[in-house]
N, CA and C atoms as an extended XYZ file, in Angstrom:
414
Properties=species:S:1:pos:R:3:atomname:S:1:resname:S:1:resid:I:1 pbc="F F F"
N        86.825      148.790       56.272 N   MET     1
C        86.142      148.207       55.137 CA  MET     1
C        86.788      148.718       53.862 C   MET     1
N        86.871      147.851       52.888 N   LYS     2
C        87.488      148.187       51.612 CA  LYS     2
C        86.427      148.140       50.518 C   LYS     2
N        86.312      149.248       49.767 N   LEU     3
C        85.310      149.377       48.721 CA  LEU     3
C        85.972      149.533       47.360 C   LEU     3
N        85.503      148.783       46.386 N   GLY     4
C        85.938      148.958       45.004 CA  GLY     4
C        85.038      149.972       44.341 C   GLY     4
N        85.609      150.897       43.590 N   VAL     5
C        84.840      151.983       42.964 CA  VAL     5
C        85.108      152.007       41.465 C   VAL     5
N        84.017      152.038       40.680 N   LEU     6
C        84.177      152.211       39.249 CA  LEU     6
C        82.944      152.877       38.669 C   LEU     6
N        83.094      153.342       37.452 N   SER     7
C        81.993      153.987       36.741 CA  SER     7
C        82.299      153.933       35.257 C   SER     7
N        81.330      154.364       34.475 N   ASP     8
C        81.530      154.542       33.042 CA  ASP     8
C        82.120      153.308       32.370 C   ASP     8
N        81.591      152.147       32.746 N   THR     9
C        82.067      150.918       32.121 CA  THR     9
C        81.660      150.851       30.659 C   THR     9
N        80.508      151.420       30.311 N   HIS    10
C        80.058      151.508       28.919 CA  HIS    10
C        80.168      150.172       28.188 C   HIS    10
N        79.693      149.136       28.837 N   LEU    11
C        79.711      147.797       28.243 CA  LEU    11
C        78.306      147.212       28.234 C   LEU    11
N        78.017      146.408       27.239 N   ILE    12
C        76.745      145.705       27.175 CA  ILE    12
C        76.861      144.365       27.905 C   ILE    12
N        78.004      143.706       27.731 N   ILE    13
C        78.275      142.441       28.421 CA  ILE    13
C        79.652      142.529       29.069 C   ILE    13
N        79.887      141.739       30.117 N   PRO    14
C        81.208      141.759       30.762 CA  PRO    14
C        82.258      141.029       29.913 C   PRO    14
N        83.080      141.788       29.254 N   LEU    15
C        84.125      141.238       28.394 CA  LEU    15
C        85.238      140.609       29.231 C   LEU    15
N        86.032      139.700       28.646 N   PRO    16
C        87.094      139.023       29.409 CA  PRO    16
C        88.062      139.980       30.117 C   PRO    16
N        88.480      141.067       29.459 N   GLN    17
C        89.415      142.000       30.092 CA  GLN    17
C        88.770      142.698       31.285 C   GLN    17
N        87.479      143.020       31.174 N   PHE    18
C        86.745      143.622       32.287 CA  PHE    18
C        86.707      142.648       33.470 C   PHE    18
N        86.362      141.404       33.205 N   LYS    19
C        86.311      140.389       34.271 CA  LYS    19
C        87.683      140.222       34.934 C   LYS    19
N        88.722      140.218       34.115 N   LYS    20
C        90.083      140.059       34.637 CA  LYS    20
C        90.440      141.218       35.581 C   LYS    20
N        90.102      142.449       35.182 N   SER    21
C        90.379      143.615       36.030 CA  SER    21
C        89.607      143.556       37.335 C   SER    21
N        88.328      143.192       37.266 N   ILE    22
C        87.515      143.094       38.480 CA  ILE    22
C        88.059      141.995       39.387 C   ILE    22
N        88.341      140.836       38.812 N   ASP    23
C        88.877      139.722       39.609 CA  ASP    23
C        90.185      140.104       40.295 C   ASP    23
N        91.025      140.810       39.581 N   HIS    24
C        92.332      141.180       40.137 CA  HIS    24
C        92.240      142.307       41.176 C   HIS    24
N        91.615      143.401       40.808 N   HIS    25
C        91.629      144.589       41.663 CA  HIS    25
C        90.595      144.565       42.781 C   HIS    25
N        89.505      143.840       42.585 N   PHE    26
C        88.427      143.835       43.581 CA  PHE    26
C        88.317      142.501       44.315 C   PHE    26
N        89.315      141.658       44.224 N   ARG    27
C        89.241      140.336       44.845 CA  ARG    27
C        89.043      140.396       46.354 C   ARG    27
N        89.561      141.431       47.005 N   ASP    28
C        89.457      141.488       48.469 CA  ASP    28
C        88.649      142.688       48.966 C   ASP    28
N        87.804      143.260       48.099 N   VAL    29
C        86.946      144.350       48.562 CA  VAL    29
C        85.703      143.763       49.223 C   VAL    29
N        85.098      144.550       50.090 N   ASP    30
C        83.877      144.115       50.764 CA  ASP    30
C        82.627      144.428       49.953 C   ASP    30
N        82.666      145.536       49.223 N   LYS    31
C        81.529      145.977       48.414 CA  LYS    31
C        82.066      146.667       47.169 C   LYS    31
N        81.211      146.739       46.149 N   ILE    32
C        81.555      147.472       44.931 CA  ILE    32
C        80.586      148.637       44.784 C   ILE    32
N        81.138      149.821       44.534 N   LEU    33
C        80.347      151.000       44.222 CA  LEU    33
C        80.482      151.261       42.723 C   LEU    33
N        79.355      151.338       42.020 N   HIS    34
C        79.382      151.694       40.595 CA  HIS    34
C        78.627      153.007       40.444 C   HIS    34
N        79.249      153.965       39.788 N   LEU    35
C        78.736      155.325       39.731 CA  LEU    35
C        78.087      155.665       38.399 C   LEU    35
N        77.488      154.676       37.775 N   GLY    36
C        76.677      154.919       36.594 CA  GLY    36
C        77.380      154.753       35.272 C   GLY    36
N        76.552      154.708       34.224 N   ASP    37
C        76.946      154.393       32.861 CA  ASP    37
C        77.479      152.963       32.753 C   ASP    37
N        76.696      152.041       33.321 N   PHE    38
C        76.940      150.614       33.061 CA  PHE    38
C        76.775      150.395       31.556 C   PHE    38
N        75.656      150.861       31.035 N   THR    39
C        75.050      150.738       29.703 CA  THR    39
C        74.472      149.356       29.428 C   THR    39
N        74.845      148.350       30.168 N   GLY    40
C        74.236      147.033       30.033 CA  GLY    40
C        73.915      146.457       31.400 C   GLY    40
N        72.685      145.964       31.570 N   LEU    41
C        72.286      145.402       32.855 CA  LEU    41
C        73.124      144.186       33.228 C   LEU    41
N        73.668      143.489       32.228 N   SER    42
C        74.499      142.315       32.538 CA  SER    42
C        75.771      142.708       33.293 C   SER    42
N        76.219      143.948       33.147 N   ILE    43
C        77.389      144.419       33.908 CA  ILE    43
C        77.019      144.505       35.388 C   ILE    43
N        75.855      145.068       35.687 N   ALA    44
C        75.390      145.144       37.076 CA  ALA    44
C        75.214      143.749       37.649 C   ALA    44
N        74.656      142.847       36.874 N   ARG    45
C        74.456      141.467       37.355 CA  ARG    45
C        75.795      140.786       37.637 C   ARG    45
N        76.747      140.970       36.734 N   TYR    46
C        78.071      140.373       36.937 CA  TYR    46
C        78.720      140.899       38.215 C   TYR    46
N        78.700      142.220       38.395 N   LEU    47
C        79.317      142.810       39.581 CA  LEU    47
C        78.623      142.350       40.857 C   LEU    47
N        77.297      142.271       40.838 N   SER    48
C        76.576      141.856       42.045 CA  SER    48
C        76.775      140.376       42.340 C   SER    48
N        77.169      139.589       41.344 N   ASP    49
C        77.532      138.189       41.593 CA  ASP    49
C        78.892      138.079       42.278 C   ASP    49
N        79.729      139.120       42.131 N   GLN    50
C        81.075      139.098       42.723 CA  GLN    50
C        81.058      139.559       44.179 C   GLN    50
N        80.402      140.677       44.423 N   LYS    51
C        80.345      141.311       45.752 CA  LYS    51
C        79.018      142.033       45.870 C   LYS    51
N        78.731      142.557       47.053 N   GLU    52
C        77.547      143.403       47.190 CA  GLU    52
C        77.756      144.645       46.339 C   GLU    52
N        76.782      144.953       45.493 N   LEU    53
C        76.864      146.103       44.589 CA  LEU    53
C        75.956      147.212       45.101 C   LEU    53
N        76.533      148.400       45.235 N   ILE    54
C        75.781      149.612       45.560 CA  ILE    54
C        76.023      150.564       44.393 C   ILE    54
N        74.936      151.019       43.755 N   ALA    55
C        75.133      151.750       42.502 CA  ALA    55
C        74.117      152.862       42.313 C   ALA    55
N        74.457      153.744       41.382 N   VAL    56
C        73.551      154.765       40.857 CA  VAL    56
C        73.578      154.646       39.337 C   VAL    56
N        72.568      155.201       38.700 N   CYS    57
C        72.534      155.171       37.236 CA  CYS    57
C        73.214      156.417       36.669 C   CYS    57
N        73.582      156.323       35.410 N   GLY    58
C        74.210      157.444       34.717 CA  GLY    58
C        73.408      157.869       33.506 C   GLY    58
N        73.871      158.900       32.833 N   ASN    59
C        73.144      159.472       31.702 CA  ASN    59
C        73.060      158.546       30.498 C   ASN    59
N        73.936      157.576       30.374 N   MET    60
C        73.930      156.656       29.236 CA  MET    60
C        73.208      155.341       29.541 C   MET    60
N        72.691      155.201       30.738 N   ASP    61
C        72.058      153.945       31.119 CA  ASP    61
C        70.642      153.836       30.577 C   ASP    61
N        70.273      152.622       30.111 N   PRO    62
C        68.917      152.416       29.605 CA  PRO    62
C        67.889      152.378       30.744 C   PRO    62
N        66.630      152.389       30.375 N   LEU    63
C        65.544      152.431       31.352 CA  LEU    63
C        65.596      151.297       32.363 C   LEU    63
N        65.997      150.094       31.954 N   GLU    64
C        66.036      148.973       32.892 CA  GLU    64
C        67.040      149.211       34.028 C   GLU    64
N        68.100      149.916       33.752 N   ILE    65
C        69.072      150.246       34.808 CA  ILE    65
C        68.548      151.405       35.644 C   ILE    65
N        67.958      152.387       34.996 N   ARG    66
C        67.389      153.531       35.730 CA  ARG    66
C        66.271      153.089       36.670 C   ARG    66
N        65.562      152.026       36.298 N   ALA    67
C        64.500      151.504       37.157 CA  ALA    67
C        65.068      150.793       38.385 C   ALA    67
N        66.262      150.288       38.266 N   GLU    68
C        66.872      149.529       39.362 CA  GLU    68
C        67.738      150.379       40.292 C   GLU    68
N        68.379      151.406       39.746 N   PHE    69
C        69.306      152.213       40.536 CA  PHE    69
C        68.903      153.679       40.485 C   PHE    69
N        68.970      154.378       41.628 N   PRO    70
C        68.608      155.803       41.654 CA  PRO    70
C        69.683      156.664       40.996 C   PRO    70
N        69.355      157.917       40.775 N   GLY    71
C        70.301      158.864       40.198 CA  GLY    71
C        71.364      159.334       41.182 C   GLY    71
N        71.021      159.321       42.449 N   LYS    72
C        71.995      159.637       43.500 CA  LYS    72
C        71.541      158.955       44.775 C   LYS    72
N        72.476      158.774       45.679 N   ARG    73
C        72.141      158.172       46.965 CA  ARG    73
C        73.230      158.466       47.978 C   ARG    73
N        72.875      158.304       49.235 N   VAL    74
C        73.829      158.440       50.336 CA  VAL    74
C        73.805      157.124       51.094 C   VAL    74
N        74.988      156.574       51.317 N   ILE    75
C        75.105      155.356       52.115 CA  ILE    75
C        75.913      155.679       53.363 C   ILE    75
N        75.743      154.876       54.383 N   GLU    76
C        76.521      155.057       55.603 CA  GLU    76
C        77.329      153.792       55.853 C   GLU    76
N        78.626      153.979       56.019 N   ILE    77
C        79.540      152.877       56.301 CA  ILE    77
C        80.438      153.296       57.448 C   ILE    77
N        80.410      152.504       58.491 N   SER    78
C        81.242      152.746       59.682 CA  SER    78
C        81.103      154.169       60.207 C   SER    78
N        79.890      154.700       60.160 N   GLY    79
C        79.629      156.036       60.679 CA  GLY    79
C        79.908      157.168       59.718 C   GLY    79
N        80.437      156.866       58.545 N   PHE    80
C        80.708      157.882       57.528 CA  PHE    80
C        79.584      157.889       56.502 C   PHE    80
N        79.202      159.091       56.065 N   LYS    81
C        78.199      159.233       55.014 CA  LYS    81
C        78.917      159.468       53.689 C   LYS    81
N        78.575      158.627       52.713 N   ILE    82
C        79.213      158.677       51.401 CA  ILE    82
C        78.141      158.952       50.359 C   ILE    82
N        78.307      160.041       49.614 N   GLY    83
C        77.384      160.390       48.543 CA  GLY    83
C        77.831      159.764       47.237 C   GLY    83
N        76.894      159.173       46.507 N   LEU    84
C        77.162      158.559       45.213 CA  LEU    84
C        76.302      159.244       44.159 C   LEU    84
N        76.919      159.605       43.040 N   ILE    85
C        76.205      160.236       41.937 CA  ILE    85
C        77.033      160.022       40.667 C   ILE    85
N        76.364      160.044       39.520 N   HIS    86
C        77.114      159.890       38.271 CA  HIS    86
C        77.804      161.193       37.892 C   HIS    86
N        77.055      162.273       37.827 N   GLY    87
C        77.631      163.566       37.445 CA  GLY    87
C        77.318      163.913       36.012 C   GLY    87
N        77.789      165.063       35.596 N   TRP    88
C        77.539      165.598       34.263 CA  TRP    88
C        78.522      166.718       34.038 C   TRP    88
N        78.689      167.110       32.805 N   GLY    89
C        79.611      168.204       32.501 CA  GLY    89
C        81.068      167.796       32.690 C   GLY    89
N        81.954      168.781       32.674 N   TRP    90
C        83.384      168.511       32.781 CA  TRP    90
C        84.058      169.549       33.663 C   TRP    90
N        85.163      169.181       34.219 N   GLY    91
C        86.028      170.099       34.944 CA  GLY    91
C        85.447      170.614       36.245 C   GLY    91
N        85.894      171.784       36.635 N   CYS    92
C        85.526      172.377       37.928 CA  CYS    92
C        84.021      172.589       38.051 C   CYS    92
N        83.377      172.948       36.965 N   LYS    93
C        81.936      173.171       37.016 CA  LYS    93
C        81.212      171.900       37.451 C   LYS    93
N        81.652      170.768       36.947 N   ASN    94
C        81.079      169.478       37.313 CA  ASN    94
C        81.186      169.251       38.823 C   ASN    94
N        82.339      169.514       39.383 N   GLU    95
C        82.547      169.295       40.820 CA  GLU    95
C        81.669      170.211       41.670 C   GLU    95
N        81.487      171.449       41.242 N   VAL    96
C        80.628      172.373       41.982 CA  VAL    96
C        79.179      171.891       41.929 C   VAL    96
N        78.715      171.491       40.750 N   LEU    97
C        77.350      170.996       40.601 CA  LEU    97
C        77.116      169.742       41.450 C   LEU    97
N        78.083      168.855       41.436 N   ILE    98
C        77.960      167.621       42.218 CA  ILE    98
C        77.946      167.935       43.711 C   ILE    98
N        78.826      168.777       44.158 N   ARG    99
C        78.888      169.125       45.587 CA  ARG    99
C        77.560      169.707       46.062 C   ARG    99
N        76.922      170.482       45.227 N   ASN   100
C        75.651      171.101       45.596 CA  ASN   100
C        74.496      170.108       45.687 C   ASN   100
N        74.711      168.877       45.267 N   GLN   101
C        73.666      167.847       45.333 CA  GLN   101
C        73.572      167.176       46.705 C   GLN   101
N        74.559      167.404       47.564 N   PHE   102
C        74.624      166.686       48.839 CA  PHE   102
C        74.805      167.640       50.006 C   PHE   102
N        74.118      167.325       51.086 N   ASP   103
C        74.307      168.009       52.355 CA  ASP   103
C        74.853      167.015       53.366 C   ASP   103
N        75.776      167.444       54.174 N   ASN   104
C        76.212      166.661       55.318 CA  ASN   104
C        76.712      165.261       54.960 C   ASN   104
N        77.611      165.182       53.995 N   VAL   105
C        78.287      163.921       53.694 CA  VAL   105
C        79.779      164.099       53.947 C   VAL   105
N        80.443      162.980       54.208 N   ASP   106
C        81.888      163.021       54.459 CA  ASP   106
C        82.696      162.926       53.169 C   ASP   106
N        82.163      162.189       52.206 N   VAL   107
C        82.857      161.953       50.943 CA  VAL   107
C        81.816      161.863       49.837 C   VAL   107
N        82.172      162.339       48.655 N   ILE   108
C        81.348      162.150       47.466 CA  ILE   108
C        82.190      161.407       46.442 C   ILE   108
N        81.612      160.355       45.883 N   VAL   109
C        82.261      159.659       44.764 CA  VAL   109
C        81.345      159.806       43.563 C   VAL   109
N        81.940      160.070       42.394 N   TYR   110
C        81.130      160.319       41.209 CA  TYR   110
C        81.808      159.776       39.964 C   TYR   110
N        80.993      159.639       38.929 N   GLY   111
C        81.457      159.127       37.645 CA  GLY   111
C        81.542      160.225       36.612 C   GLY   111
N        81.157      159.869       35.386 N   HIS   112
C        81.228      160.772       34.239 CA  HIS   112
C        82.666      161.238       34.035 C   HIS   112
N        83.588      160.296       34.204 N   THR   113
C        85.006      160.638       34.227 CA  THR   113
C        85.806      159.933       33.141 C   THR   113
N        85.131      159.433       32.112 N   ARG   114
C        85.836      158.703       31.058 CA  ARG   114
C        86.906      159.591       30.444 C   ARG   114
N        88.121      159.067       30.358 N   SER   115
C        89.236      159.881       29.865 CA  SER   115
C        89.278      159.895       28.340 C   SER   115
N        89.871      160.930       27.819 N   SER   116
C        90.011      161.047       26.364 CA  SER   116
C        91.254      160.327       25.850 C   SER   116
N        92.135      159.911       26.752 N   ASP   117
C        93.353      159.222       26.309 CA  ASP   117
C        93.184      157.711       26.225 C   ASP   117
N        91.977      157.216       26.517 N   GLY   118
C        91.709      155.790       26.390 CA  GLY   118
C        92.141      154.946       27.577 C   GLY   118
N        92.770      155.562       28.568 N   LYS   119
C        93.197      154.811       29.744 CA  LYS   119
C        92.070      154.804       30.768 C   LYS   119
N        91.814      153.648       31.307 N   GLY   120
C        90.775      153.524       32.308 CA  GLY   120
C        91.348      153.523       33.713 C   GLY   120
N        90.499      153.817       34.654 N   THR   121
C        90.891      153.780       36.062 CA  THR   121
C        89.768      153.147       36.866 C   THR   121
N        90.112      152.712       38.045 N   LEU   122
C        89.145      152.305       39.049 CA  LEU   122
C        89.692      152.775       40.374 C   LEU   122
N        88.901      152.644       41.406 N   GLY   123
C        89.332      153.178       42.688 CA  GLY   123
C        89.136      152.198       43.824 C   GLY   123
N        89.837      152.475       44.884 N   ILE   124
C        89.690      151.753       46.144 CA  ILE   124
C        89.465      152.802       47.225 C   ILE   124
N        88.395      152.646       47.989 N   LEU   125
C        88.157      153.474       49.175 CA  LEU   125
C        88.339      152.589       50.396 C   LEU   125
N        89.116      153.070       51.317 N   ARG   126
C        89.278      152.368       52.589 CA  ARG   126
C        88.576      153.193       53.666 C   ARG   126
N        87.603      152.582       54.305 N   VAL   127
C        86.834      153.245       55.345 CA  VAL   127
C        87.287      152.640       56.669 C   VAL   127
N        88.113      153.399       57.373 N   GLU   128
C        88.657      152.945       58.647 CA  GLU   128
C        88.404      154.052       59.666 C   GLU   128
N        89.431      154.518       60.364 N   GLU   129
C        89.255      155.663       61.262 CA  GLU   129
C        89.008      156.927       60.466 C   GLU   129
N        89.466      156.923       59.227 N   LYS   130
C        89.166      157.981       58.269 CA  LYS   130
C        88.987      157.300       56.916 C   LYS   130
N        88.561      158.050       55.916 N   ILE   131
C        88.383      157.504       54.579 CA  ILE   131
C        89.584      157.918       53.729 C   ILE   131
N        90.202      156.934       53.098 N   THR   132
C        91.296      157.214       52.178 CA  THR   132
C        90.952      156.571       50.833 C   THR   132
N        91.510      157.141       49.784 N   GLY   133
C        91.225      156.633       48.451 CA  GLY   133
C        92.464      156.454       47.625 C   GLY   133
N        92.327      155.583       46.639 N   GLU   134
C        93.433      155.300       45.716 CA  GLU   134
C        92.831      155.149       44.322 C   GLU   134
N        93.448      155.767       43.330 N   ILE   135
C        93.040      155.608       41.944 CA  ILE   135
C        94.068      154.724       41.261 C   ILE   135
N        93.565      153.678       40.582 N   ILE   136
C        94.426      152.694       39.931 CA  ILE   136
C        94.205      152.764       38.424 C   ILE   136
N        95.262      152.986       37.683 N   GLU   137
C        95.168      152.974       36.218 CA  GLU   137
C        95.179      151.527       35.739 C   GLU   137
N        94.237      151.229       34.859 N   ILE   138
C        94.168      149.828       34.349 CA  ILE   138
C        94.404      149.792       32.858 C   ILE   138
């Protein structure tokens, strides 16, 4: 199974460049994982119109998104447990805090990763005999 992964979209509406990136990079994914900070519910609606959306909320999300998506969750795909969370803080401390939020998972994917250089990324997780990941600069 192929999963598209993104977070920290920080958009109110799906702008043309955002749609173009999703159409291009996620055209053949089975599901989309969003790790919070949509900031606009229309982003969640757009993504769920494209593929099945599995998401968590982030610290910048309004109440309507927090009401729809939990702060963290564990999903199971092909026998693997995948933890989803937005995250907080920066650097190694962030990773330690996030790791402590989950027991008995195979992989954790998290957000709160907006770069300071203005370059965005998204990810692809392939869940096969093992889980592999790829980060794509957009």
